[in-house]
Each structure stands twice: as structure tokens, then as C-alpha cells.
Backbone as XML, in Angstrom:
<?xml version="1.0"?>
<chain id="A" units="angstrom">
  <residue number="1" name="MET">
    <atom name="N" x="55.387" y="-42.589" z="69.101"/>
    <atom name="CA" x="53.691" y="-42.939" z="69.410"/>
    <atom name="C" x="53.477" y="-44.428" z="68.650"/>
  </residue>
  <residue number="2" name="LYS">
    <atom name="N" x="52.752" y="-45.106" z="69.296"/>
    <atom name="CA" x="52.350" y="-46.520" z="68.628"/>
    <atom name="C" x="50.871" y="-46.393" z="68.321"/>
  </residue>
  <residue number="3" name="ILE">
    <atom name="N" x="50.277" y="-46.944" z="67.531"/>
    <atom name="CA" x="48.990" y="-46.837" z="67.106"/>
    <atom name="C" x="48.730" y="-48.407" z="67.361"/>
  </residue>
  <residue number="4" name="LYS">
    <atom name="N" x="47.366" y="-48.714" z="67.947"/>
    <atom name="CA" x="46.715" y="-50.116" z="68.597"/>
    <atom name="C" x="45.079" y="-50.010" z="67.746"/>
  </residue>
  <residue number="5" name="PRO">
    <atom name="N" x="44.792" y="-50.508" z="66.779"/>
    <atom name="CA" x="43.599" y="-50.315" z="66.248"/>
    <atom name="C" x="42.455" y="-51.055" z="67.163"/>
  </residue>
  <residue number="6" name="LEU">
    <atom name="N" x="41.373" y="-50.483" z="67.137"/>
    <atom name="CA" x="40.247" y="-51.159" z="68.085"/>
    <atom name="C" x="39.248" y="-52.126" z="67.286"/>
  </residue>
  <residue number="7" name="GLY">
    <atom name="N" x="38.630" y="-52.793" z="67.761"/>
    <atom name="CA" x="37.877" y="-53.534" z="67.360"/>
    <atom name="C" x="38.278" y="-54.492" z="66.285"/>
  </residue>
  <residue number="8" name="ASP">
    <atom name="N" x="37.605" y="-54.576" z="65.015"/>
    <atom name="CA" x="37.669" y="-55.334" z="63.700"/>
    <atom name="C" x="38.701" y="-54.585" z="62.770"/>
  </residue>
  <residue number="9" name="ARG">
    <atom name="N" x="39.349" y="-53.563" z="63.365"/>
    <atom name="CA" x="39.877" y="-52.646" z="62.707"/>
    <atom name="C" x="41.492" y="-53.184" z="62.431"/>
  </residue>
  <residue number="10" name="VAL">
    <atom name="N" x="42.015" y="-52.422" z="61.208"/>
    <atom name="CA" x="43.487" y="-53.026" z="60.903"/>
    <atom name="C" x="44.240" y="-52.022" z="60.702"/>
  </residue>
  <residue number="11" name="LEU">
    <atom name="N" x="45.641" y="-51.797" z="60.964"/>
    <atom name="CA" x="46.441" y="-50.651" z="60.508"/>
    <atom name="C" x="47.207" y="-51.438" z="59.304"/>
  </residue>
  <residue number="12" name="VAL">
    <atom name="N" x="47.507" y="-50.612" z="58.173"/>
    <atom name="CA" x="48.061" y="-51.176" z="57.364"/>
    <atom name="C" x="48.867" y="-49.839" z="56.448"/>
  </residue>
  <residue number="13" name="GLU">
    <atom name="N" x="50.125" y="-50.248" z="55.655"/>
    <atom name="CA" x="51.054" y="-49.302" z="55.431"/>
    <atom name="C" x="50.863" y="-49.655" z="53.840"/>
  </residue>
  <residue number="14" name="ASP">
    <atom name="N" x="50.814" y="-48.457" z="53.059"/>
    <atom name="CA" x="50.601" y="-48.873" z="51.575"/>
    <atom name="C" x="51.867" y="-49.304" z="50.915"/>
  </residue>
  <residue number="15" name="ILE">
    <atom name="N" x="52.057" y="-50.375" z="50.016"/>
    <atom name="CA" x="53.359" y="-50.720" z="49.182"/>
    <atom name="C" x="53.313" y="-49.835" z="48.077"/>
  </residue>
  <residue number="16" name="GLU">
    <atom name="N" x="54.341" y="-49.098" z="48.029"/>
    <atom name="CA" x="54.280" y="-48.243" z="46.890"/>
    <atom name="C" x="54.727" y="-48.932" z="45.607"/>
  </residue>
  <residue number="17" name="GLU">
    <atom name="N" x="54.030" y="-48.894" z="44.468"/>
    <atom name="CA" x="54.310" y="-49.496" z="43.246"/>
    <atom name="C" x="55.679" y="-48.818" z="42.622"/>
  </residue>
  <residue number="18" name="THR">
    <atom name="N" x="56.475" y="-49.660" z="42.057"/>
    <atom name="CA" x="57.757" y="-49.144" z="41.384"/>
    <atom name="C" x="57.064" y="-48.627" z="39.858"/>
  </residue>
  <residue number="19" name="GLU">
    <atom name="N" x="57.553" y="-47.683" z="39.535"/>
    <atom name="CA" x="57.497" y="-47.094" z="38.195"/>
    <atom name="C" x="58.376" y="-47.177" z="37.124"/>
  </residue>
  <residue number="20" name="GLU">
    <atom name="N" x="57.778" y="-47.588" z="36.158"/>
    <atom name="CA" x="58.618" y="-48.101" z="34.954"/>
    <atom name="C" x="58.285" y="-46.889" z="33.882"/>
  </residue>
  <residue number="21" name="VAL">
    <atom name="N" x="59.197" y="-45.818" z="33.655"/>
    <atom name="CA" x="59.025" y="-44.950" z="32.781"/>
    <atom name="C" x="59.327" y="-45.167" z="31.479"/>
  </residue>
  <residue number="22" name="LYS">
    <atom name="N" x="58.466" y="-45.388" z="30.192"/>
    <atom name="CA" x="58.496" y="-45.778" z="29.087"/>
    <atom name="C" x="58.316" y="-44.370" z="28.038"/>
  </residue>
  <residue number="23" name="GLY">
    <atom name="N" x="59.461" y="-44.069" z="27.322"/>
    <atom name="CA" x="59.130" y="-43.018" z="26.333"/>
    <atom name="C" x="59.371" y="-41.723" z="27.062"/>
  </residue>
  <residue number="24" name="GLY">
    <atom name="N" x="59.944" y="-41.666" z="28.088"/>
    <atom name="CA" x="60.374" y="-40.309" z="28.679"/>
    <atom name="C" x="59.605" y="-39.414" z="29.579"/>
  </residue>
  <residue number="25" name="ILE">
    <atom name="N" x="58.058" y="-40.232" z="29.527"/>
    <atom name="CA" x="57.027" y="-39.611" z="30.374"/>
    <atom name="C" x="56.780" y="-39.806" z="31.657"/>
  </residue>
  <residue number="26" name="VAL">
    <atom name="N" x="57.367" y="-39.035" z="32.325"/>
    <atom name="CA" x="56.796" y="-38.848" z="33.969"/>
    <atom name="C" x="55.516" y="-38.405" z="34.465"/>
  </residue>
  <residue number="27" name="ILE">
    <atom name="N" x="54.934" y="-39.392" z="35.398"/>
    <atom name="CA" x="53.621" y="-39.059" z="35.715"/>
    <atom name="C" x="54.046" y="-38.474" z="37.411"/>
  </residue>
  <residue number="28" name="PRO">
    <atom name="N" x="53.205" y="-37.237" z="37.655"/>
    <atom name="CA" x="53.478" y="-36.785" z="39.028"/>
    <atom name="C" x="52.683" y="-37.393" z="39.833"/>
  </residue>
  <residue number="29" name="ASP">
    <atom name="N" x="53.023" y="-37.488" z="41.304"/>
    <atom name="CA" x="52.717" y="-38.253" z="42.351"/>
    <atom name="C" x="50.975" y="-38.033" z="42.390"/>
  </residue>
  <residue number="30" name="SER">
    <atom name="N" x="50.802" y="-36.777" z="42.191"/>
    <atom name="CA" x="49.409" y="-36.256" z="42.129"/>
    <atom name="C" x="48.507" y="-36.572" z="41.347"/>
  </residue>
  <residue number="31" name="ALA">
    <atom name="N" x="49.131" y="-37.238" z="40.208"/>
    <atom name="CA" x="48.465" y="-37.771" z="39.147"/>
    <atom name="C" x="48.033" y="-39.481" z="39.227"/>
  </residue>
  <residue number="32" name="LYS">
    <atom name="N" x="48.687" y="-39.846" z="40.013"/>
    <atom name="CA" x="48.758" y="-41.332" z="40.234"/>
    <atom name="C" x="47.734" y="-42.226" z="40.989"/>
  </residue>
  <residue number="33" name="GLU">
    <atom name="N" x="47.103" y="-42.989" z="40.780"/>
    <atom name="CA" x="46.305" y="-43.942" z="41.466"/>
    <atom name="C" x="46.756" y="-44.372" z="42.772"/>
  </residue>
  <residue number="34" name="LYS">
    <atom name="N" x="46.120" y="-44.104" z="43.570"/>
    <atom name="CA" x="46.469" y="-44.710" z="45.094"/>
    <atom name="C" x="46.454" y="-46.337" z="44.842"/>
  </residue>
  <residue number="35" name="SER">
    <atom name="N" x="47.732" y="-46.942" z="45.465"/>
    <atom name="CA" x="47.846" y="-48.415" z="45.356"/>
    <atom name="C" x="46.630" y="-49.093" z="46.280"/>
  </residue>
  <residue number="36" name="GLN">
    <atom name="N" x="46.399" y="-50.264" z="46.006"/>
    <atom name="CA" x="45.701" y="-50.989" z="46.697"/>
    <atom name="C" x="46.226" y="-52.204" z="47.296"/>
  </residue>
  <residue number="37" name="GLU">
    <atom name="N" x="47.529" y="-52.154" z="47.079"/>
    <atom name="CA" x="48.393" y="-53.307" z="47.858"/>
    <atom name="C" x="48.730" y="-52.541" z="49.259"/>
  </residue>
  <residue number="38" name="ALA">
    <atom name="N" x="48.721" y="-53.392" z="50.275"/>
    <atom name="CA" x="49.315" y="-52.828" z="51.719"/>
    <atom name="C" x="49.799" y="-54.150" z="52.451"/>
  </residue>
  <residue number="39" name="LYS">
    <atom name="N" x="50.498" y="-53.653" z="53.613"/>
    <atom name="CA" x="51.369" y="-54.628" z="54.471"/>
    <atom name="C" x="50.586" y="-54.466" z="55.846"/>
  </residue>
  <residue number="40" name="ILE">
    <atom name="N" x="50.172" y="-55.608" z="56.178"/>
    <atom name="CA" x="49.408" y="-55.144" z="57.556"/>
    <atom name="C" x="50.384" y="-54.763" z="58.817"/>
  </residue>
  <residue number="41" name="VAL">
    <atom name="N" x="50.435" y="-53.886" z="59.686"/>
    <atom name="CA" x="51.229" y="-53.566" z="60.557"/>
    <atom name="C" x="50.622" y="-53.801" z="62.040"/>
  </residue>
  <residue number="42" name="ALA">
    <atom name="N" x="49.451" y="-53.684" z="62.181"/>
    <atom name="CA" x="48.822" y="-54.034" z="63.351"/>
    <atom name="C" x="47.380" y="-54.601" z="63.255"/>
  </residue>
  <residue number="43" name="LEU">
    <atom name="N" x="47.097" y="-55.290" z="64.328"/>
    <atom name="CA" x="45.579" y="-55.814" z="64.300"/>
    <atom name="C" x="44.845" y="-55.284" z="65.430"/>
  </residue>
  <residue number="44" name="GLY">
    <atom name="N" x="43.600" y="-55.138" z="65.447"/>
    <atom name="CA" x="42.756" y="-54.633" z="66.692"/>
    <atom name="C" x="42.546" y="-55.677" z="67.510"/>
  </residue>
  <residue number="45" name="THR">
    <atom name="N" x="41.525" y="-55.440" z="68.247"/>
    <atom name="CA" x="41.113" y="-56.393" z="69.497"/>
    <atom name="C" x="40.202" y="-57.557" z="68.778"/>
  </residue>
  <residue number="46" name="GLY">
    <atom name="N" x="39.593" y="-57.325" z="67.562"/>
    <atom name="CA" x="38.883" y="-58.434" z="67.183"/>
    <atom name="C" x="37.307" y="-58.023" z="67.185"/>
  </residue>
  <residue number="47" name="GLY">
    <atom name="N" x="36.433" y="-58.586" z="66.305"/>
    <atom name="CA" x="35.078" y="-58.250" z="66.372"/>
    <atom name="C" x="34.395" y="-59.325" z="67.121"/>
  </residue>
  <residue number="48" name="THR">
    <atom name="N" x="33.270" y="-58.859" z="67.201"/>
    <atom name="CA" x="32.393" y="-60.024" z="67.994"/>
    <atom name="C" x="31.229" y="-60.269" z="66.925"/>
  </residue>
  <residue number="49" name="ASP">
    <atom name="N" x="30.441" y="-61.306" z="67.165"/>
    <atom name="CA" x="29.179" y="-61.732" z="66.361"/>
    <atom name="C" x="27.989" y="-61.499" z="67.127"/>
  </residue>
  <residue number="50" name="ASP">
    <atom name="N" x="26.679" y="-61.716" z="66.735"/>
    <atom name="CA" x="25.545" y="-61.214" z="67.237"/>
    <atom name="C" x="25.266" y="-61.840" z="68.741"/>
  </residue>
  <residue number="51" name="LYS">
    <atom name="N" x="26.070" y="-62.896" z="69.017"/>
    <atom name="CA" x="26.047" y="-63.610" z="70.327"/>
    <atom name="C" x="27.159" y="-63.498" z="71.123"/>
  </residue>
  <residue number="52" name="GLY">
    <atom name="N" x="28.049" y="-62.446" z="70.886"/>
    <atom name="CA" x="29.347" y="-62.006" z="71.689"/>
    <atom name="C" x="30.658" y="-62.892" z="71.617"/>
  </residue>
  <residue number="53" name="LYS">
    <atom name="N" x="30.263" y="-63.783" z="70.615"/>
    <atom name="CA" x="31.526" y="-64.623" z="70.417"/>
    <atom name="C" x="32.695" y="-63.804" z="69.731"/>
  </residue>
  <residue number="54" name="LYS">
    <atom name="N" x="33.963" y="-64.188" z="69.848"/>
    <atom name="CA" x="35.046" y="-63.219" z="69.172"/>
    <atom name="C" x="35.073" y="-64.046" z="67.731"/>
  </residue>
  <residue number="55" name="ILE">
    <atom name="N" x="35.342" y="-63.124" z="66.797"/>
    <atom name="CA" x="35.597" y="-63.417" z="65.491"/>
    <atom name="C" x="36.773" y="-63.300" z="65.219"/>
  </residue>
  <residue number="56" name="PRO">
    <atom name="N" x="37.674" y="-64.417" z="64.760"/>
    <atom name="CA" x="39.187" y="-64.236" z="64.543"/>
    <atom name="C" x="39.786" y="-63.448" z="63.343"/>
  </residue>
  <residue number="57" name="PHE">
    <atom name="N" x="40.651" y="-62.977" z="63.297"/>
    <atom name="CA" x="41.298" y="-62.115" z="61.928"/>
    <atom name="C" x="41.609" y="-63.303" z="61.113"/>
  </residue>
  <residue number="58" name="GLU">
    <atom name="N" x="41.301" y="-63.155" z="59.874"/>
    <atom name="CA" x="41.610" y="-64.010" z="58.774"/>
    <atom name="C" x="43.089" y="-63.544" z="58.353"/>
  </residue>
  <residue number="59" name="VAL">
    <atom name="N" x="43.815" y="-62.398" z="58.738"/>
    <atom name="CA" x="45.211" y="-61.937" z="58.307"/>
    <atom name="C" x="46.087" y="-61.911" z="59.548"/>
  </residue>
  <residue number="60" name="GLU">
    <atom name="N" x="47.274" y="-61.923" z="59.321"/>
    <atom name="CA" x="48.216" y="-61.769" z="60.312"/>
    <atom name="C" x="49.202" y="-60.515" z="59.746"/>
  </residue>
  <residue number="61" name="VAL">
    <atom name="N" x="50.033" y="-60.069" z="61.090"/>
    <atom name="CA" x="50.798" y="-59.134" z="61.009"/>
    <atom name="C" x="51.991" y="-59.334" z="59.997"/>
  </residue>
  <residue number="62" name="GLY">
    <atom name="N" x="51.977" y="-58.412" z="58.885"/>
    <atom name="CA" x="52.921" y="-59.052" z="57.823"/>
    <atom name="C" x="52.663" y="-59.408" z="56.498"/>
  </residue>
  <residue number="63" name="ASP">
    <atom name="N" x="51.210" y="-59.658" z="56.718"/>
    <atom name="CA" x="50.592" y="-60.051" z="55.658"/>
    <atom name="C" x="50.519" y="-58.953" z="54.472"/>
  </residue>
  <residue number="64" name="LYS">
    <atom name="N" x="50.772" y="-59.320" z="53.062"/>
    <atom name="CA" x="50.538" y="-58.451" z="52.116"/>
    <atom name="C" x="49.075" y="-58.444" z="51.609"/>
  </residue>
  <residue number="65" name="VAL">
    <atom name="N" x="48.293" y="-57.494" z="51.435"/>
    <atom name="CA" x="46.921" y="-57.758" z="51.155"/>
    <atom name="C" x="46.423" y="-56.593" z="50.057"/>
  </residue>
  <residue number="66" name="LEU">
    <atom name="N" x="45.192" y="-56.910" z="49.631"/>
    <atom name="CA" x="44.591" y="-55.948" z="48.445"/>
    <atom name="C" x="43.550" y="-55.354" z="49.397"/>
  </residue>
  <residue number="67" name="THR">
    <atom name="N" x="43.401" y="-54.005" z="49.284"/>
    <atom name="CA" x="42.436" y="-53.352" z="50.136"/>
    <atom name="C" x="41.433" y="-52.752" z="48.826"/>
  </residue>
  <residue number="68" name="SER">
    <atom name="N" x="40.267" y="-52.433" z="49.473"/>
    <atom name="CA" x="39.156" y="-51.656" z="48.758"/>
    <atom name="C" x="39.806" y="-50.333" z="48.598"/>
  </residue>
  <residue number="69" name="LYS">
    <atom name="N" x="39.324" y="-49.669" z="47.254"/>
    <atom name="CA" x="39.979" y="-48.374" z="46.643"/>
    <atom name="C" x="39.684" y="-47.297" z="47.810"/>
  </residue>
  <residue number="70" name="TYR">
    <atom name="N" x="38.492" y="-47.219" z="48.291"/>
    <atom name="CA" x="38.307" y="-45.868" z="48.865"/>
    <atom name="C" x="37.933" y="-46.140" z="50.536"/>
  </residue>
  <residue number="71" name="GLY">
    <atom name="N" x="38.299" y="-47.212" z="50.887"/>
    <atom name="CA" x="38.160" y="-47.650" z="52.464"/>
    <atom name="C" x="39.322" y="-47.031" z="53.173"/>
  </residue>
  <residue number="72" name="GLY">
    <atom name="N" x="38.740" y="-46.977" z="54.612"/>
    <atom name="CA" x="39.944" y="-46.657" z="55.646"/>
    <atom name="C" x="39.904" y="-45.111" z="55.632"/>
  </residue>
  <residue number="73" name="THR">
    <atom name="N" x="40.654" y="-44.692" z="56.895"/>
    <atom name="CA" x="40.967" y="-43.249" z="57.191"/>
    <atom name="C" x="42.643" y="-43.216" z="56.952"/>
  </residue>
  <residue number="74" name="ASP">
    <atom name="N" x="43.158" y="-42.342" z="56.433"/>
    <atom name="CA" x="44.522" y="-42.125" z="56.423"/>
    <atom name="C" x="44.961" y="-41.257" z="57.702"/>
  </residue>
  <residue number="75" name="VAL">
    <atom name="N" x="46.018" y="-41.869" z="58.362"/>
    <atom name="CA" x="46.722" y="-41.366" z="59.551"/>
    <atom name="C" x="48.211" y="-41.254" z="59.317"/>
  </residue>
  <residue number="76" name="LYS">
    <atom name="N" x="48.879" y="-40.246" z="60.037"/>
    <atom name="CA" x="50.228" y="-40.021" z="59.868"/>
    <atom name="C" x="50.945" y="-39.937" z="61.027"/>
  </residue>
  <residue number="77" name="VAL">
    <atom name="N" x="51.903" y="-40.889" z="61.533"/>
    <atom name="CA" x="52.617" y="-41.054" z="62.759"/>
    <atom name="C" x="54.036" y="-40.880" z="62.400"/>
  </residue>
  <residue number="78" name="ASN">
    <atom name="N" x="54.759" y="-40.027" z="63.105"/>
    <atom name="CA" x="56.163" y="-39.864" z="62.873"/>
    <atom name="C" x="56.597" y="-39.859" z="61.400"/>
  </residue>
  <residue number="79" name="ASP">
    <atom name="N" x="55.725" y="-39.071" z="60.933"/>
    <atom name="CA" x="56.108" y="-38.767" z="59.379"/>
    <atom name="C" x="55.938" y="-39.936" z="58.522"/>
  </residue>
  <residue number="80" name="GLN">
    <atom name="N" x="55.247" y="-41.235" z="58.862"/>
    <atom name="CA" x="54.958" y="-42.106" z="58.120"/>
    <atom name="C" x="53.710" y="-42.300" z="58.203"/>
  </residue>
  <residue number="81" name="GLU">
    <atom name="N" x="53.284" y="-42.727" z="56.810"/>
    <atom name="CA" x="51.576" y="-42.690" z="56.616"/>
    <atom name="C" x="50.942" y="-44.218" z="56.472"/>
  </residue>
  <residue number="82" name="TYR">
    <atom name="N" x="50.140" y="-44.299" z="57.430"/>
    <atom name="CA" x="49.181" y="-45.399" z="57.275"/>
    <atom name="C" x="47.943" y="-45.122" z="57.127"/>
  </residue>
  <residue number="83" name="LYS">
    <atom name="N" x="47.215" y="-46.417" z="57.066"/>
    <atom name="CA" x="45.720" y="-46.300" z="56.902"/>
    <atom name="C" x="44.911" y="-47.284" z="57.953"/>
  </residue>
  <residue number="84" name="ILE">
    <atom name="N" x="44.165" y="-46.684" z="58.551"/>
    <atom name="CA" x="43.294" y="-47.756" z="59.423"/>
    <atom name="C" x="41.987" y="-48.047" z="58.507"/>
  </residue>
  <residue number="85" name="LEU">
    <atom name="N" x="41.684" y="-49.358" z="58.633"/>
    <atom name="CA" x="40.424" y="-49.689" z="57.883"/>
    <atom name="C" x="39.873" y="-50.939" z="58.669"/>
  </residue>
  <residue number="86" name="SER">
    <atom name="N" x="38.549" y="-51.223" z="58.247"/>
    <atom name="CA" x="37.743" y="-52.276" z="58.884"/>
    <atom name="C" x="38.409" y="-53.507" z="58.134"/>
  </residue>
  <residue number="87" name="SER">
    <atom name="N" x="38.290" y="-54.719" z="58.796"/>
    <atom name="CA" x="38.759" y="-55.937" z="58.451"/>
    <atom name="C" x="37.861" y="-56.353" z="57.166"/>
  </residue>
  <residue number="88" name="SER">
    <atom name="N" x="36.744" y="-55.670" z="57.051"/>
    <atom name="CA" x="35.844" y="-55.972" z="55.859"/>
    <atom name="C" x="36.467" y="-55.167" z="54.456"/>
  </residue>
  <residue number="89" name="ASP">
    <atom name="N" x="37.117" y="-54.277" z="54.963"/>
    <atom name="CA" x="37.658" y="-53.645" z="53.560"/>
    <atom name="C" x="38.992" y="-54.356" z="52.787"/>
  </residue>
  <residue number="90" name="ILE">
    <atom name="N" x="39.303" y="-55.360" z="53.649"/>
    <atom name="CA" x="40.411" y="-56.257" z="53.257"/>
    <atom name="C" x="39.839" y="-57.308" z="51.997"/>
  </residue>
  <residue number="91" name="LEU">
    <atom name="N" x="40.253" y="-57.246" z="50.787"/>
    <atom name="CA" x="39.658" y="-57.988" z="49.643"/>
    <atom name="C" x="40.355" y="-59.457" z="49.631"/>
  </residue>
  <residue number="92" name="ALA">
    <atom name="N" x="41.829" y="-59.161" z="50.000"/>
    <atom name="CA" x="42.300" y="-60.708" z="49.691"/>
    <atom name="C" x="43.707" y="-60.736" z="50.139"/>
  </residue>
  <residue number="93" name="VAL">
    <atom name="N" x="44.094" y="-61.710" z="50.288"/>
    <atom name="CA" x="45.756" y="-61.851" z="50.682"/>
    <atom name="C" x="46.646" y="-62.260" z="49.682"/>
  </residue>
  <residue number="94" name="ILE">
    <atom name="N" x="47.469" y="-61.431" z="49.267"/>
    <atom name="CA" x="48.630" y="-61.937" z="48.256"/>
    <atom name="C" x="49.475" y="-62.667" z="48.838"/>
  </residue>
  <residue number="95" name="LYS">
    <atom name="N" x="49.709" y="-63.851" z="48.221"/>
    <atom name="CA" x="51.063" y="-64.932" z="48.394"/>
    <atom name="C" x="51.682" y="-64.801" z="47.446"/>
  </residue>
</chain>
């Protein structure tokens, strides 16, 4: 199955942060804060302004981005977890 976002939406895959355990304390996955870093997997068809003119995306597939903490909708496809969010939920591109 393949997902193609519509409009100004973007499909992203969370980037798992590496965990360094100090002092032997292990934090369970359920207690960890969700990562705000993600990789863009697919772009939608693009948004339009008030006059119907296409608004180009400021990101590209493969970009590493910082997303808003509570934005987007979680989806699972072929045992892989993704998030679909509006392009306005992308805060920055990580270079």
C-alpha cells in the first residue's frame, strides 16, 4: 500500500532518538517524549492561496524537519508508523 497526501499535507516518518543510559536507569518507551524530528516521505498536491494560485512546498522528500509537538495524525501502513500533517505544522528544516 502507498500513501499520497492531499492538499498541503505531508507524510513524515519519526526519527528515533538514540538513548544514552547513564547510571543504569532505563526509561520505558511509554514514558518517553515523542520525537519532534522527522523525515519527509511524501508531499501532497500542494495548497492554493485566495486567488487559486498554487503555493509551492518549502520542503522536499528526504528533508529532515522539526514538527510541532501535537500536530498531525498517526497512521500505520505495512507495520510502519507515519504521521500525516499540514505543512504549517513543520517548524524548521534541519541542515
